[in-house]
C-alpha positions in Angstrom: -27.7 47.3 39.6 -24.2 48.5 38.5 -23.0 44.8 38.8 -25.9 43.6 36.5 -25.1 46.3 33.9 -21.4 45.5 34.1 -22.1 41.7 33.8 -24.4 42.3 30.8 -21.9 44.5 29.1 -19.1 41.9 29.6 -21.3 39.1 28.2 -22.3 41.2 25.2 -18.7 42.0 24.5 -17.7 38.4 24.8 -20.3 37.2 22.4 -19.4 39.9 19.9 -15.7 39.1 20.1 -16.4 35.4 19.7 -18.4 36.0 16.6 -15.9 38.3 14.9 -12.6 36.5 15.8 -13.0 33.7 13.4 -15.8 32.6 11.2 -17.0 29.1 11.8 -15.9 26.6 9.2 -17.9 23.6 8.3 -17.8 20.8 5.8 -20.8 19.9 3.7 -21.3 16.7 1.7 -24.1 15.5 -0.4 -25.6 12.3 -1.6 -27.9 11.4 -4.5 -30.6 9.3 -2.8 -32.1 8.2 -6.2 -28.7 6.6 -7.0 -28.6 4.9 -3.6 -32.1 3.6 -3.9 -31.5 2.4 -7.5 -28.3 0.5 -6.5 -28.8 -0.7 -3.0 -30.0 -4.4 -3.2 -32.3 -4.1 -0.1 -34.0 -1.1 -1.6 -34.4 -2.8 -5.0 -35.9 -5.8 -3.3 -38.4 -3.7 -1.3 -39.4 -1.8 -4.5 -39.8 -5.2 -6.3 -42.0 -6.6 -3.5 -44.2 -3.5 -3.6 -44.4 -3.6 -7.4 -45.5 -7.3 -7.1 -48.3 -6.3 -4.7 -49.4 -3.5 -7.0 -49.4 -5.8 -10.0 -51.8 -8.1 -8.2 -54.0 -5.2 -7.1 -54.1 -3.8 -10.6 -55.2 -7.3 -11.9 -58.0 -7.3 -9.4 -59.0 -3.7 -10.5 -58.9 -4.8 -14.1 -61.1 -7.9 -13.3 -63.6 -5.8 -11.4 -63.7 -3.2 -14.2 -64.2 -5.9 -16.9 -67.1 -7.4 -14.9 -68.7 -4.0 -14.5 -68.3 -3.2 -18.2 -69.8 -6.6 -19.2 -72.7 -6.1 -16.8 -73.3 -2.6 -18.2 -73.1 -3.8 -21.8 -75.6 -6.5 -21.0 -77.8 -4.0 -19.3 -77.7 -1.7 -22.4 -78.5 -4.6 -24.7 -81.5 -5.6 -22.7 -82.7 -2.0 -22.7 -86.4 -1.6 -23.0 -87.1 -5.3 -23.6 -87.1 -6.2 -19.8 -89.6 -5.3 -17.2 -89.2 -2.1 -15.1 -88.5 -4.2 -11.9 -85.8 -6.2 -13.6 -84.3 -3.0 -15.0 -84.2 -1.4 -11.5 -82.6 -4.6 -10.1 -79.9 -4.5 -12.8 -79.3 -0.8 -12.1 -78.8 -1.6 -8.4 -76.3 -4.4 -9.2 -74.4 -2.0 -11.5 -74.2 0.7 -8.8 -73.1 -1.9 -6.2 -70.4 -3.3 -8.5 -69.2 0.3 -9.2 -69.1 1.1 -5.5 -67.2 -2.1 -4.8 -64.6 -1.2 -7.5 -64.2 2.4 -6.1 -63.9 1.1 -2.5 -61.2 -1.4 -3.6 -59.2 1.3 -5.4 -59.5 3.6 -2.4 -58.5 0.8 0.1 -55.4 0.0 -2.0 -54.3 3.3 -3.4 -55.8 6.3 -1.5 -53.3 8.7 0.0 -52.1 8.6 2.8 -54.0 5.7 4.3 -54.2 3.3 1.4 -52.5 -0.1 1.7 -49.9 1.0 -0.9 -48.6 3.7 1.3 -48.6 1.7 4.5 -46.8 -1.2 2.7 -44.3 1.1 1.2 -43.5 2.6 4.6 -43.3 -0.9 6.1 -41.0 -2.2 3.4 -38.8 0.9 3.2 -38.4 1.7 6.9 -35.5 -0.7 7.5 -33.9 0.4 4.3 -34.1 4.0 5.2 -32.8 3.3 8.6 -29.7 1.6 7.2 -29.1 4.4 4.6 -29.4 7.2 7.3 -27.1 5.3 9.6 -24.5 4.9 6.8 -24.8 8.6 5.9 -24.4 9.6 9.6 -21.3 7.3 10.0 -19.6 8.6 6.9 -20.4 12.2 7.8 -18.8 11.7 11.2 -15.7 10.0 9.7 -15.3 12.8 7.1 -15.9 15.6 9.7 -19.0 16.9 7.9 -21.5 19.0 9.7 -24.1 18.7 6.9 -25.0 16.2 4.3 -27.6 17.3 1.6 -29.6 15.2 -0.8 -29.3 16.5 -4.3 -32.2 14.4 -5.5 -34.7 15.6 -2.9 -36.5 18.8 -2.1 -33.2 20.6 -1.3 -32.0 22.4 -4.4 -28.3 22.0 -4.9 -27.2 24.6 -7.4 -23.6 23.6 -7.3 -21.9 20.6 -5.8 -18.2 20.0 -5.9 -17.7 16.3 -6.6 -15.1 15.9 -3.8 -18.0 16.2 -1.3 -20.2 13.6 -3.0 -20.4 10.7 -0.5 -23.1 8.8 -2.4 -20.8 5.9 -3.4 -19.2 5.8 0.0 -22.7 5.3 1.5 -23.5 2.7 -1.2 -20.2 0.9 -0.5 -20.9 0.8 3.2 -24.4 -0.4 2.7 -23.3 -3.2 0.3 -20.6 -4.3 2.7 -23.2 -4.5 5.5 -21.4 -2.3 8.0 
């Protein structure tokens, strides 16, 4: 029992002296991911590819919307001049077209399972991997323990420019290393 108490006292004293002898020093760097994504050619291409898909999807949405609006305008013009059965048939067609439009929008743009988000992830995954690898390599070379992103959720209230490794990351990515 005395040995256990003596051992615990020794361990406690060792931990306390290790913490008070010298504060740990560390080096922090930061990047601006928005700048990297705006200037890295592979990220620009991925964004462009995604924007091309979105443009096509929006054209389809516009086409479906125009068809629906035309059908609705025709339905309103006919109004009371057509038979009840024909009116119900037209209403059913309008509802079906509207549902088709809503389903298409949801299929393409719904979060998080819409095709937009899955394509974005697919296109950006290799880009992100390269960016993170470049950041990690530079952090190790520079002896940094932390690299923050000043464009992201982390709020950087002050950043000394000497620790900005954004352009080192960009340079490494553009050289392909």
